[in-house]
DRENNU-647763 format. One record per residue (C-alpha): x, y, z. Coordinates in pm, whole numbers, plus 50000, padded with zeros to 5 digits. Example, Ala and Ser with C-alpha at 12.3 -4.5 7.8 and 13.67 -1.06 7.14 Angstrom:
<drenkes>
     u     v     w
 51230 49550 50780
 51367 49894 50714
</drenkes>
This chain:
<drenkes>
     u     v     w
 49974 49990 50036
 50155 50345 49923
 50252 50592 50221
 50041 50858 50244
 50221 51210 50211
 50489 51086 50154
 50502 51052 49780
 50690 51377 49714
 51019 51213 49932
 50966 50879 49785
 51041 51157 49399
 51269 51332 49553
 51507 51022 49623
 51422 50874 49272
 51535 51208 49095
 51836 51169 49356
 51933 50776 49229
 51874 50912 48880
 52112 51146 48930
 52424 50946 49063
 52421 50810 48678
 52683 51191 48667
 52754 51144 49007
 52699 50940 49379
 52501 51137 49628
 52436 51110 50003
 52045 51119 50150
 52045 51189 50489
 51636 51088 50597
 51614 51242 50967
 51264 51317 51196
 51164 51202 51517
 51137 50813 51625
 50773 50666 51449
 50762 50887 51158
 50822 50650 50927
 51191 50686 50790
 51282 50326 50816
 50903 50282 50538
 51044 50548 50360
 51365 50385 50295
 51149 50039 50249
 50872 50161 49965
 51223 50321 49825
 51394 49998 49724
 51055 49802 49631
 51018 50100 49375
 51360 50075 49256
 51463 49741 49263
 51526 49645 48921
 51714 49958 48895
 51984 49897 49154
 52091 49683 49430
 51984 49795 49789
 52227 49693 50054
 52108 49701 50427
 52337 49788 50716
 52177 49847 51090
 52355 50031 51374
 52220 49915 51706
 52081 49999 52043
 52361 49755 52238
 52463 49923 52583
 52802 49987 52405
 52751 49945 52019
 52925 49668 51827
 53170 49842 51621
 53153 49884 51270
 52771 49696 51314
 52664 49825 50921
 52931 49728 50768
 52924 49359 50894
 52579 49318 50796
 52676 49468 50426
 52953 49247 50414
 52681 48966 50458
 52536 49076 50191
 52740 49110 49974
 53042 48874 50049
 53340 48836 49827
 53641 49081 49925
 53452 49258 50183
 53337 48969 50404
 53676 48789 50355
 53807 49102 50487
 53514 49093 50770
 53612 48777 50875
 53999 48814 50876
 54007 49104 51133
 54158 49305 50891
 54188 49672 50938
 53944 49956 50865
 54087 50087 50610
 54135 49810 50387
 53732 49779 50515
 53626 50114 50397
 53811 50046 50084
 53677 49719 49980
 53300 49883 50034
 53402 50153 49834
 53526 49946 49559
 53172 49735 49582
 53031 50036 49489
 53199 50102 49194
 53064 49785 49043
 52884 49774 48722
 52635 49732 48519
 52353 49791 48862
 52411 50067 49074
 52438 50042 49461
 52252 50202 49746
 52376 50139 50088
 52174 50208 50362
 52276 50287 50707
 51943 50276 50931
 51951 50438 51303
 52288 50661 51274
 52197 50861 51591
 52328 50455 51744
 52630 50463 51545
 52982 50346 51680
 53257 50590 51642
 53432 50358 51330
 53073 50354 51191
 53049 50696 51194
 53408 50699 51078
 53301 50518 50741
 52995 50731 50679
 53219 51045 50667
 53476 50804 50434
 53152 50701 50187
 53054 51062 50221
 53342 51220 50106
 53379 50966 49814
 53033 50905 49659
 53071 51155 49387
 53344 50952 49220
 53117 50656 49239
 52756 50640 49046
 52606 50529 49370
 52392 50680 49637
 52430 50663 50041
 52106 50687 50257
 52162 50773 50604
 51846 50762 50856
 51785 50885 51221
 51669 51050 51443
 51702 51405 51477
 51481 51460 51770
 51749 51253 51982
 52074 51415 51872
 52205 51643 52153
 52371 51950 52090
 52718 51764 52093
 52634 51460 51953
 52862 51313 51756
 52693 51238 51480
 52611 51649 51465
 52993 51678 51353
 52976 51372 51092
 52691 51553 50925
 52817 51885 50913
 53189 51706 50775
 52983 51556 50448
 53077 51730 50115
 52751 51994 50056
 52756 51983 49697
 52691 51612 49702
 52426 51581 50019
 52036 51571 50019
 51861 51619 50331
 51484 51527 50376
 51309 51558 50705
 50959 51298 50743
 50733 51578 50890
 50428 51430 51149
 50032 51345 50881
 49841 51576 50848
 49528 51504 51009
 49309 51402 50678
 49607 51156 50656
 49518 51008 51027
 49126 51003 50901
 49247 50804 50608
 49446 50560 50845
 49155 50522 51039
 48917 50456 50744
 49142 50173 50588
 49177 50025 50952
 48775 50000 50972
 48785 50294 51233
 48684 50582 51040
 48465 50724 51357
 48827 50729 51578
 48929 51020 51360
 48662 51273 51480
 48742 51185 51820
 49063 51352 51845
 49315 51075 51686
 49465 51333 51561
 49521 51543 51880
 49610 51251 52070
 49896 51170 51805
 50026 51406 51709
 49990 51254 51329
 50304 51022 51450
 50263 50712 51221
 50363 50434 51484
 50149 50596 51748
 49819 50612 51467
 49873 50267 51359
 49890 50140 51768
 49605 50377 51875
 49382 50182 51636
 49517 49857 51723
 49440 49904 52031
 49037 49835 52240
 48776 50198 52082
 48770 50219 52519
 48992 50384 52747
 49256 50466 52462
 49578 50494 52728
 49802 50792 52648
 50130 50616 52591
 50322 50370 52353
 50421 50144 52697
 50024 50106 52743
 49906 50058 52396
 50170 49815 52301
 50097 49616 52669
 49721 49629 52586
 49770 49420 52345
 50032 49187 52491
 49801 49057 52752
 49585 48976 52480
 49808 48653 52370
 49774 48383 52476
 50070 48272 52760
 50351 48101 52518
 50301 48341 52280
 50400 48641 52538
 50638 48432 52608
 50815 48441 52219
 50739 48837 52273
 50977 48862 52615
 51194 48649 52460
 51217 48892 52156
 51203 49231 52374
 51530 49218 52446
 51699 49112 52169
 51793 49450 52030
 51676 49484 51678
 51568 49151 51538
 51636 48818 51673
 51736 48517 51440
 51468 48253 51420
 51679 48023 51550
 51699 48183 51928
 51341 48045 51933
 51367 47723 51823
 51256 47603 52186
 50940 47841 52147
 50603 47651 51940
 50500 47782 51555
 50237 47851 51702
 50302 48076 51978
 50525 48284 51764
 50252 48310 51428
 50028 48433 51714
 50265 48707 51808
 50306 48802 51467
 49934 48738 51338
 49886 49038 51680
 50116 49262 51487
 50375 49307 51811
 50632 49128 51599
 50699 49139 51182
 50905 48784 51001
 51128 48804 50780
 51280 48514 50612
 51529 48407 50913
 51472 48706 51200
 51200 48822 51423
 51103 49159 51592
 50953 49429 51688
 50823 49673 51420
 50985 49964 51600
 51208 50016 51873
 50938 50192 52070
 50801 49879 52069
 51036 49642 52182
 51173 49888 52445
 50796 49880 52595
 50765 49556 52650
 51131 49494 52757
 51085 49769 53029
 50695 49556 53208
 50992 49324 53272
 51089 49268 53584
 51486 49310 53651
 51407 48899 53742
 51217 48845 53462
 51467 49030 53231
 51791 48881 53363
 51638 48515 53306
 51572 48608 52965
 51935 48760 52896
 52038 48460 53053
 51880 48221 52807
 51940 48432 52459
 52329 48427 52574
 52279 48029 52647
 52208 48006 52261
 52405 48231 52145
 52730 48071 52312
 52651 47762 52191
 52596 47806 51834
 52997 47900 51804
 52948 47821 51410
 52712 48069 51338
 52916 48348 51378
 52755 48573 51672
 52938 48909 51674
 53127 48920 52001
 52972 49259 52138
 52650 49096 52102
 52781 48842 52409
 52863 49119 52620
 52526 49286 52606
 52338 49054 52749
 52631 48917 52957
 52598 49255 53093
 52217 49241 53136
 52198 48909 53308
 52464 48986 53545
 52704 48695 53415
 53066 48864 53560
 53216 48569 53408
 53095 48619 53093
 53181 48944 53068
 53541 48883 53160
 53523 48612 52903
 53420 48791 52609
 53467 49181 52738
 53857 49158 52632
 53777 49047 52282
 53498 49269 52198
 53715 49558 52302
 53990 49443 52118
 53819 49442 51838
 53643 49735 51867
 54028 49906 51887
 54144 49724 51549
 53939 49917 51337
 53930 50219 51547
 53624 50239 51741
 53828 50393 52074
 53483 50521 52245
 53339 50181 52184
 53643 49980 52311
 53675 50233 52588
 53295 50127 52739
 53417 49802 52708
 53697 49748 52910
 53473 49991 53155
 53287 49751 53204
 53532 49471 53273
 53765 49635 53492
 53461 49681 53706
 53449 49287 53789
 53865 49252 53687
 53952 49246 54062
 53898 48867 54085
 54136 48804 53781
 54538 48751 53791
 54741 49066 53850
 54855 49030 53494
 54555 48959 53314
 54457 49278 53509
 54759 49483 53425
 54698 49383 53022
 54326 49543 53108
 54417 49824 53223
 54684 49908 52954
 54421 49802 52685
 54167 50063 52861
 54474 50337 52880
 54529 50385 52526
 54217 50363 52412
 54108 50676 52658
 54473 50817 52520
 54319 50765 52165
 53971 50933 52277
 54098 51191 52408
 54044 51048 52764
 54373 51198 52897
 54329 51147 53288
 54131 50843 53253
 54447 50732 53026
 54690 50863 53324
 54478 50654 53618
 54454 50350 53449
 54815 50295 53305
 55010 50419 53677
 54804 50126 53789
 54903 49923 53500
 55272 49993 53615
 55212 49922 53961
 55034 49583 53938
 55386 49515 53714
 55613 49593 53975
 55425 49439 54260
 55478 49120 53980
 55864 49239 53878
 55792 49287 53553
 56069 49558 53478
 55997 49531 53124
 55659 49590 53119
 55710 49763 53433
 55976 50028 53153
 55748 49995 52854
 55425 50107 53083
 55633 50433 53227
 55734 50536 52902
 55353 50522 52771
 55255 50671 53119
 55506 50994 53010
 55321 51055 52671
 54982 51016 52895
 55091 51285 53135
 55230 51484 52841
 54901 51520 52670
 54700 51510 52991
 54904 51824 53022
 55164 51782 53307
 55498 51814 53172
 55689 51754 53540
 55525 51396 53587
 55604 51334 53189
 55933 51426 53271
 55990 51211 53545
 55824 50925 53360
 56024 50898 53070
 56387 50913 53355
 56243 50656 53471
 56161 50453 53191
 56484 50454 53072
 56675 50355 53404
 56414 50062 53395
 56475 49932 53029
 56903 50061 53081
 56921 49797 53330
 56789 49512 53114
 56909 49417 52776
 56877 49660 52489
 56583 49629 52285
 56316 49818 52095
 56132 49956 52450
 56474 50125 52537
 56510 50234 52201
 56120 50418 52198
 56198 50514 52570
 56483 50742 52438
 56300 50870 52099
 56024 50952 52384
 56279 51123 52582
 56360 51289 52260
 56019 51425 52199
 55968 51609 52538
 56292 51788 52473
 56180 51885 52110
 55868 51993 52190
 56053 52200 52553
 56312 52348 52267
 56551 52171 52420
 56696 52094 52102
 57047 51971 52153
 56903 51728 52419
 56663 51618 52129
 56905 51558 51929
 57140 51365 52098
 56819 51165 52240
 56683 51144 51892
 57024 51022 51724
 57117 50763 52015
 56728 50631 51968
 56856 50597 51568
 57162 50421 51613
 56949 50110 51838
 56623 50129 51606
 56826 50072 51297
 57038 49768 51465
 56706 49613 51556
 56525 49706 51227
 56251 49893 51435
 56096 50095 51156
 55811 50250 51413
 56079 50394 51681
 56330 50460 51334
 56031 50686 51146
 55939 50839 51550
 56271 50960 51606
 56358 51070 51279
 56070 51266 51321
 56143 51436 51651
 56564 51481 51532
 56405 51673 51130
 56165 51882 51414
 56463 52000 51651
 56688 52066 51340
 56403 52269 51158
 56318 52437 51483
 56700 52526 51523
 56692 52741 51130
 56868 52371 51046
 56721 52315 50686
 56853 51992 50662
 56552 51930 50938
 56349 51920 50629
 56520 51587 50487
 56463 51417 50803
 56114 51496 50829
 56108 51320 50460
 56280 51000 50548
 56052 50969 50858
 55738 51001 50640
 55901 50729 50378
 56005 50463 50684
 55672 50497 50797
 55446 50470 50492
 55647 50200 50388
 55564 50034 50711
 55228 50113 50695
 55222 50359 50995
 54973 50587 50932
 55039 50791 51259
 55369 50804 51230
 55341 50932 50824
 55099 51184 50946
 55303 51345 51241
 55629 51369 51018
 55407 51534 50740
 55245 51762 51028
 55543 51884 51210
 55668 51972 50846
 55400 52171 50760
 55348 52351 51165
 55690 52392 51167
 55765 52592 50876
 55455 52833 50951
 55580 52818 51314
 55953 52987 51176
 55792 53195 50919
 55932 53013 50615
 55665 53098 50400
 55854 52972 50075
 55761 52641 50219
 55529 52647 50482
 55166 52720 50227
 55283 52374 50049
 55408 52177 50343
 55058 52235 50502
 54881 52126 50224
 55029 51850 50176
 55000 51767 50514
 54646 51827 50504
 54580 51619 50195
 54740 51356 50379
 54549 51369 50684
 54227 51377 50557
 54256 51133 50312
 54341 50924 50661
 54077 51062 50903
 54295 51167 51169
 54097 51405 51269
 54369 51518 51503
 54617 51641 51272
 54338 51773 51042
 54257 52033 51332
 54626 52095 51400
 54688 52173 51056
 54365 52352 50993
 54448 52631 51223
 54827 52649 51157
 54685 52712 50799
 54485 52976 50928
 54720 53176 51081
 54940 53168 50768
 54660 53291 50550
 54562 53540 50803
 54922 53695 50838
 54999 53680 50426
 54633 53878 50381
 54396 53598 50307
 54196 53716 50592
 53884 53512 50445
 54068 53194 50376
 54193 53219 50770
 53821 53240 50859
 53704 52936 50666
 54033 52711 50810
 53937 52849 51157
 53642 52759 51133
 53643 52371 50960
 53956 52294 51233
 53713 52382 51542
 53453 52238 51313
 53669 51882 51325
 53558 51574 51527
 53824 51584 51824
 53745 51575 52172
 53907 51901 52306
 54277 51950 52386
 54506 52186 52273
 54474 52183 51926
 54233 52362 51943
 54442 52646 52035
 54552 52626 51652
 54218 52760 51532
 54103 52991 51799
 54402 53190 51777
 54365 53298 51410
 53993 53373 51483
 53989 53548 51792
 54280 53763 51637
 54053 53832 51280
 53771 53884 51590
 53956 54129 51733
 54103 54354 51449
 53723 54331 51330
 53564 54443 51604
 53362 54198 51645
 53213 54113 52035
 53303 53764 51994
 53651 53810 52049
 53674 53799 52403
 53516 53455 52476
 53735 53296 52197
 54039 53431 52346
 53970 53337 52660
 53897 52995 52534
 54220 52971 52395
 54418 53111 52685
 54216 52844 52894
 54297 52526 52645
 54665 52646 52572
 54817 52747 52920
 54700 52405 53060
 54981 52237 52825
 55255 52488 52955
 55380 52389 52588
 55554 52735 52440
 55375 52637 52041
 55035 52710 52200
 55104 52971 52524
 55339 53201 52319
 55037 53315 52053
 54780 53287 52323
 54973 53566 52538
 55071 53782 52160
 54729 53787 52067
 54611 53873 52419
 54843 54182 52402
 54772 54306 52076
 54402 54258 52176
 54507 54507 52470
 54676 54734 52257
 54378 54724 52040
 54163 54862 52339
 54479 55138 52464
 54496 54943 52790
 54860 54979 52760
 54952 54855 53115
 54786 54477 52966
 54988 54440 52693
 55303 54497 52901
 55097 54188 53110
 54972 53979 52799
 55360 53986 52715
 55530 53840 53015
 55313 53583 53075
 55582 53375 52912
 55865 53591 52762
 56100 53467 52953
 55998 53123 52871
 56078 53171 52507
 56424 53382 52587
 56533 53034 52733
 56420 52850 52471
 56627 53063 52215
 56281 53094 51994
 56334 53363 51772
 55992 53411 51674
 55842 53374 51978
 56017 53612 52160
 56050 53875 51890
 55655 53905 51911
 55656 53908 52254
 55956 54181 52259
 55744 54359 52041
 55457 54398 52239
 55726 54452 52564
 55849 54754 52361
 55550 54920 52255
 55395 54861 52669
 55776 55084 52700
 55813 54737 52933
 56119 54617 52719
 56452 54615 52928
 56695 54531 52640
 56650 54386 52267
 56730 53958 52341
 57017 53821 52156
 56815 53490 51981
 56500 53704 51768
 56362 53738 51471
 56484 53963 51170
 56188 54129 51120
 56143 54189 51545
 56533 54258 51553
 56489 54568 51293
 56244 54732 51470
 56308 54679 51824
 56633 54840 51741
 56451 55112 51545
 56500 55059 51211
 56098 55023 51133
 56134 55133 50779
 56347 54778 50683
 56124 54575 50884
 55807 54680 50735
 55992 54624 50414
 56078 54262 50510
 55715 54224 50607
 55598 54346 50249
 55798 54155 50066
 55700 53816 50212
 55352 53962 50177
 55209 54015 50492
 55014 54345 50553
 54885 54314 50845
 55252 54308 51024
 55406 54573 50796
 55101 54779 50904
 55198 54692 51267
 55509 54739 51214
 55473 55116 51019
 55223 55200 51311
 55521 55222 51511
 55727 55471 51319
 55821 55793 51379
 55665 56026 51104
 55273 56021 51062
 55322 55914 50667
 55392 55594 50806
 55114 55596 51022
 54898 55718 50748
 55036 55442 50541
 54962 55162 50787
 54622 55306 50804
 54539 55239 50461
 54662 54907 50519
 54474 54855 50813
 54146 54982 50636
 54176 54783 50274
 54224 54445 50563
 53896 54519 50705
 54073 54571 51003
 53826 54848 51160
 53992 54830 51548
 54308 54865 51441
 54241 55130 51267
 54063 55304 51530
 54364 55293 51781
 54641 55389 51455
 54362 55680 51430
 54362 55793 51787
 54771 55774 51775
 54700 56047 51501
 54487 56215 51691
 54732 56262 52000
 55028 56370 51788
 54830 56639 51682
 54720 56547 51338
 54448 56721 51193
 54353 56576 50865
 54314 56175 50950
 54119 55985 50633
 53757 55842 50679
 53847 55508 50641
 53545 55274 50487
 53146 55420 50541
 53071 55171 50807
 52678 55182 50736
 52600 55084 50287
 52301 54972 50144
 52423 54659 50074
 52508 54598 50464
 52431 54856 50674
 52517 54652 50998
 52881 54594 50889
 52860 54217 50923
 53083 53961 50793
 53003 53729 50521
 52970 53416 50802
 52788 53663 51008
 52510 53694 50758
 52498 53302 50700
 52447 53224 51018
 52148 53535 51035
 51980 53353 50739
 51987 53021 50924
 51873 53182 51210
 51566 53358 50999
 51455 52980 50915
 51485 52891 51317
 51795 52658 51315
 51939 52610 51650
 52267 52679 51753
 52352 52333 51714
 52133 52329 51353
 52320 52574 51221
 52660 52418 51355
 52593 52170 51166
 52542 52300 50830
 52795 52578 50858
 53075 52296 50955
 53102 52528 51301
 53138 52378 51669
 52798 52523 51849
 53057 52735 52042
 53154 52922 51707
 52831 52961 51627
 52712 53129 51982
 52990 53376 51947
 52844 53456 51571
 52519 53470 51728
 52641 53678 52023
 52833 53919 51743
 52515 53980 51541
 52304 54064 51822
 52556 54323 51957
 52604 54450 51560
 52207 54506 51514
 52202 54635 51842
 51897 54403 51993
 51852 54195 52237
 51705 53812 52114
 51732 53630 51806
 51341 53722 51670
 51452 54015 51722
 51744 53943 51499
 51582 53861 51206
 51320 54162 51195
 51597 54392 51268
 51772 54223 50936
 51510 54201 50723
 51356 54592 50807
 51750 54703 50689
 51710 54495 50397
 52010 54234 50463
 51736 53930 50465
 51405 53908 50225
 51102 53910 50328
 50940 53533 50355
 50626 53479 50165
 50314 53614 50368
 50543 53784 50561
 50443 54185 50600
 50655 54494 50732
 50776 54201 50965
 50493 54069 51107
 50370 53740 51038
</drenkes>
């Protein structure tokens, strides 16, 4: 039977499918629970069964989702290479590539459907990004369904949707049925009188609720799904009720062989009553809400016993290929701690193997709750695995706690080799947690322990770890010495991982010391890592090459290095590195006058799917500087967040840019005392590190505040020139390298009005309104009489001086979108959208979003919608 009021959506799906003959597409089908998303997709599949091969994968509502659950469903459907790779536990890169190859099969195009993505595990979310970014290269269609009413502002699916390429994506949203459609359903069910009795008011037009109410007795219609379902459930025979109860503890659908102890008549009765739906070899509820209604009615004892029954059948069927995550789910629900300890570690390992780190953490947490009954070595193994997954998930504090406990267990057992390895890991985790002191202590202890044993790859990596700590602290000679020891040992042992790691350290140290030979070291580190299949090490080598080129203002190489690094890490879905590189490229673009590109990169960096951390600072600093220079009221909040994240690390690479940005903000607002206070926060550290660029920039701000006692010995050339009074030569240095804002700042230090006027012209051209205002104030203090007005702030096109991004946000506000929805649409973080909204309200002189939209329409910034006159509906 045709779906009511869904024909236009089906036609739209058909049109998108037809368009895939030119390039593949992605369709996002969203709506509340029970609104008919699955029914729509199934009708679409039925309509085009002869045009395409439909492949279905489902995300399960397990306590801890199975890693890559939908991909396993797809593998069972297509077989071949994908199924073989899944069976062999192959790396996820191979699995993703195999699915992409399947989409390129001819002559029949493929439609991949991933249902209930709101329950997707971390690896499946990465799969959606991987496919979404590549669908245009195929002639296939990816359809993703999800409940948008269950996506909170920080739900990871929001970030995934935001990272899909907009031209390839079509969004469909299912709305409730109209009163007319509800009345028609009642007529079809032979219950025409129910529409007049308030059926639409009772159900809100939700198709699932309509169907359940129509199936209930006429009198005393209950108001909840649970009561509706249980009313029908209570009318079943006892053996049919047992079938329904058993099916209710199995998320999504149960295999028929799970019900082998039940009679055919009992199963048929449950199906006939409309509670269960039988397919070829599975049975389940028509909707997850119905399953949960029955499951929720079970007593704690009854639910536990049913889960024990299911677990016994699953574990007694080794040849059926049951996913281990399902075993853990039922073991947890059954309260079977021994089974959790038996299957949980393998579930965690499988999740980790496909980079579903969030799910691996979940499995480890459950297992560790009962791990005190395990031998010490087995307990330590679990803690070590858990610590690594926490580290990879951005849970640095939990990673440190778990690794420290593991080291204590290894020490108690006298296993010095594992103690040394654990201390090296603990050092790395302390560093990520922003605790350099303990990171240094653990690194030294690791070396001491491992040097007392036969030299091996663990000691080589401990040396390289110390080299990395020294390099990050700008102790460049020490970093080089430790790296050389690690490299020599790694070459003897043919240890490719340590060799690449140490080459990256020594290359980075050399580049920071202005030694061009560091580029060759980093290129070799990259080549070694790629040849050995070490994706993370390869990314780190390219990332350091690009970010250090940017940090050292090597404009000959910086942009190319950053672009190359971004291409690699985005191809491998390495979000943390992508965030780092995008933020650094934003700063390079900012310095070289490409402010629109800088803004785009900074916001893209902040939208990356990363669990917070210091690398957000790389995007926050250029965004905060842009806002400050443009007089955007969002600047203080952006710079404050950068400060909190940056100074938590005590790493100069993050603290120095933040301190310089805050000093500039103080200068822009004429707070000279604050300039010195901000710059002095890390100036001495920069001097001790002999970092020429950080030292020079901070010394520049101290000089402007009259607080620089002497010109430091180690300082980059343009800053040396301006600090020694040759501001003309310094401005020329910046001009030759295409850095107009730094050129303007240097000219603003000049002792002639002509220099300030030249600076003013540059700043006005960049749109640096607040910076230009500061220079105009300086000109007035000098007594200059004829100061150029600069750009006229109020124009017919944009009387509020809104940026292009702010106009985009304003248009989406006018469409009624929330901050979270705008963030997903524009690939921004919710916090960044909040900053834009605050800036909009301030520029428009209003206090609410509704007022902002009305004011924008009255000023001609937005077109009035049909049916609106003079801002009123």
